[in-house]
C-alpha positions as a Python dict, from the first residue, in 0.01 Angstrom:
ca = {
    (1, 'M'): (0, 0, 0),
    (2, 'K'): (131, 342, -99),
    (3, 'V'): (187, 582, 190),
    (4, 'E'): (14, 914, 132),
    (5, 'E'): (208, 1225, 225),
    (6, 'F'): (107, 1555, 377),
    (7, 'E'): (102, 1843, 129),
    (8, 'I'): (238, 2186, 223),
    (9, 'I'): (146, 2491, 14),
    (10, 'V'): (301, 2827, 98),
    (11, 'H'): (89, 3127, 2),
    (12, 'Q'): (361, 3388, 50),
    (13, 'S'): (161, 3697, -51),
    (14, 'E'): (-127, 3597, 182),
    (15, 'R'): (116, 3506, 463),
    (16, 'T'): (-54, 3167, 493),
    (17, 'I'): (77, 2813, 506),
    (18, 'E'): (-176, 2556, 391),
    (19, 'V'): (-150, 2190, 485),
    (20, 'K'): (-350, 1908, 331),
    (21, 'Y'): (-362, 1591, 536),
    (22, 'P'): (-363, 1251, 369),
    (23, 'A'): (-672, 1037, 427),
    (24, 'R'): (-479, 795, 648),
    (25, 'P'): (-180, 975, 800),
    (26, 'T'): (90, 744, 935),
    (27, 'L'): (349, 824, 1199),
    (28, 'E'): (625, 797, 938),
    (29, 'A'): (450, 1041, 704),
    (30, 'F'): (386, 1276, 997),
    (31, 'L'): (754, 1274, 1096),
    (32, 'R'): (853, 1373, 741),
    (33, 'Y'): (583, 1641, 742),
    (34, 'D'): (694, 1769, 1084),
    (35, 'K'): (1045, 1831, 953),
    (36, 'A'): (921, 1994, 631),
    (37, 'I'): (661, 2217, 796),
    (38, 'R'): (907, 2342, 1057),
    (39, 'A'): (1141, 2443, 774),
    (40, 'A'): (856, 2617, 587),
    (41, 'I'): (747, 2802, 901),
    (42, 'T'): (1101, 2915, 976),
    (43, 'K'): (1145, 3036, 618),
    (44, 'M'): (809, 3221, 623),
    (45, 'G'): (890, 3413, 939),
    (46, 'P'): (629, 3593, 1148),
    (47, 'P'): (348, 3679, 1121),
    (48, 'W'): (158, 3410, 936),
    (49, 'D'): (-164, 3208, 940),
    (50, 'C'): (-226, 2839, 890),
    (51, 'L'): (-501, 2661, 698),
    (52, 'V'): (-516, 2290, 780),
    (53, 'D'): (-734, 2068, 564),
    (54, 'Q'): (-814, 1747, 749),
    (55, 'S'): (-1137, 1690, 559),
    (56, 'R'): (-1026, 1349, 429),
    (57, 'V'): (-934, 1223, 778),
    (58, 'Q'): (-1209, 1060, 979),
    (59, 'A'): (-994, 1055, 1295),
    (60, 'L'): (-626, 1084, 1377),
    (61, 'S'): (-457, 790, 1543),
    (62, 'P'): (-396, 829, 1917),
    (63, 'E'): (-22, 862, 1855),
    (64, 'L'): (-63, 1157, 1615),
    (65, 'A'): (-307, 1388, 1796),
    (66, 'P'): (-64, 1492, 2074),
    (67, 'R'): (214, 1543, 1818),
    (68, 'V'): (-13, 1772, 1615),
    (69, 'A'): (-97, 1969, 1931),
    (70, 'D'): (275, 2004, 2015),
    (71, 'L'): (349, 2123, 1661),
    (72, 'N'): (74, 2385, 1688),
    (73, 'A'): (209, 2510, 2020),
    (74, 'W'): (557, 2542, 1864),
    (75, 'A'): (409, 2721, 1560),
    (76, 'V'): (270, 2995, 1784),
    (77, 'T'): (621, 3064, 1910),
    (78, 'K'): (723, 3110, 1545),
    (79, 'G'): (459, 3371, 1466),
    (80, 'M'): (140, 3182, 1383),
    (81, 'E'): (-138, 3432, 1449),
    (82, 'H'): (-446, 3237, 1333),
    (83, 'T'): (-525, 2879, 1242),
    (84, 'A'): (-830, 2743, 1063),
    (85, 'R'): (-894, 2370, 1044),
    (86, 'V'): (-1120, 2204, 789),
    (87, 'L'): (-1262, 1887, 938),
    (88, 'S'): (-1454, 1593, 802),
    (89, 'S'): (-1816, 1550, 903),
    (90, 'S'): (-1699, 1286, 1153),
    (91, 'A'): (-1800, 1360, 1513),
    (92, 'I'): (-1471, 1205, 1630),
    (93, 'G'): (-1276, 1430, 1391),
    (94, 'E'): (-1454, 1737, 1524),
    (95, 'L'): (-1385, 1640, 1885),
    (96, 'Q'): (-1019, 1580, 1799),
    (97, 'G'): (-1000, 1917, 1626),
    (98, 'E'): (-1134, 2091, 1936),
    (99, 'R'): (-896, 1893, 2157),
    (100, 'I'): (-592, 1977, 1943),
    (101, 'L'): (-673, 2349, 1958),
    (102, 'R'): (-724, 2330, 2335),
    (103, 'E'): (-414, 2119, 2411),
    (104, 'A'): (-195, 2334, 2187),
    (105, 'G'): (-314, 2646, 2367),
    (106, 'V'): (-440, 2795, 2040),
    (107, 'K'): (-816, 2780, 2097),
    (108, 'K'): (-838, 3162, 2099),
    (109, 'I'): (-667, 3190, 1759),
    (110, 'G'): (-814, 2875, 1610),
    (111, 'S'): (-1136, 2800, 1429),
    (112, 'L'): (-1301, 2487, 1289),
    (113, 'H'): (-1474, 2475, 952),
    (114, 'K'): (-1664, 2234, 728),
    (115, 'D'): (-1502, 2343, 398),
    (116, 'R'): (-1184, 2505, 270),
    (117, 'E'): (-1355, 2806, 114),
    (118, 'T'): (-1511, 2910, 444),
    (119, 'A'): (-1183, 2856, 631),
    (120, 'W'): (-988, 3058, 372),
    (121, 'K'): (-1240, 3346, 383),
    (122, 'H'): (-1224, 3343, 762),
    (123, 'L'): (-845, 3373, 762),
    (124, 'R'): (-851, 3648, 499),
    (125, 'S'): (-1102, 3846, 706),
    (126, 'L'): (-852, 3854, 994),
    (127, 'R'): (-572, 4022, 794),
}
C-alpha cells in the first residue's frame, strides 16, 4: 500500500501556510511532514496564518493527535497568528479538532470549519 504524504502549500503573498492531510496519516508520514513544515514556518517568518485541511481524515490515530498539538504550540512561538482547520463530518474528527486546539493552547486563535472556502475566507477576514 502506498503511503500518502502531507502536502504543504506556501501562500507567501497571503502570509498563509496551507496543509492538506492525507486520508490515512501514518506516523512515518507525519515525521517527514513535521520536519518539512518546521522548515517552511522558519522560512516564512512571522506573522503568518495556517489553513489545515483534514477533511479526508475521519480521525487521527492516538499517537498523532498529541504530536499535532505540540506542533501547533511550537508554531505559535514562530509567529502563527491564526489557524483554521477544515474537518470531516466525523464527530470524532470534530472532537479531535477541538482537543488539538485546546491542548496546543491555540483555541483563541483557532477555528473549525466544514469546507476550505469558508476557512480561507475566515483567515482572509482577519488580515
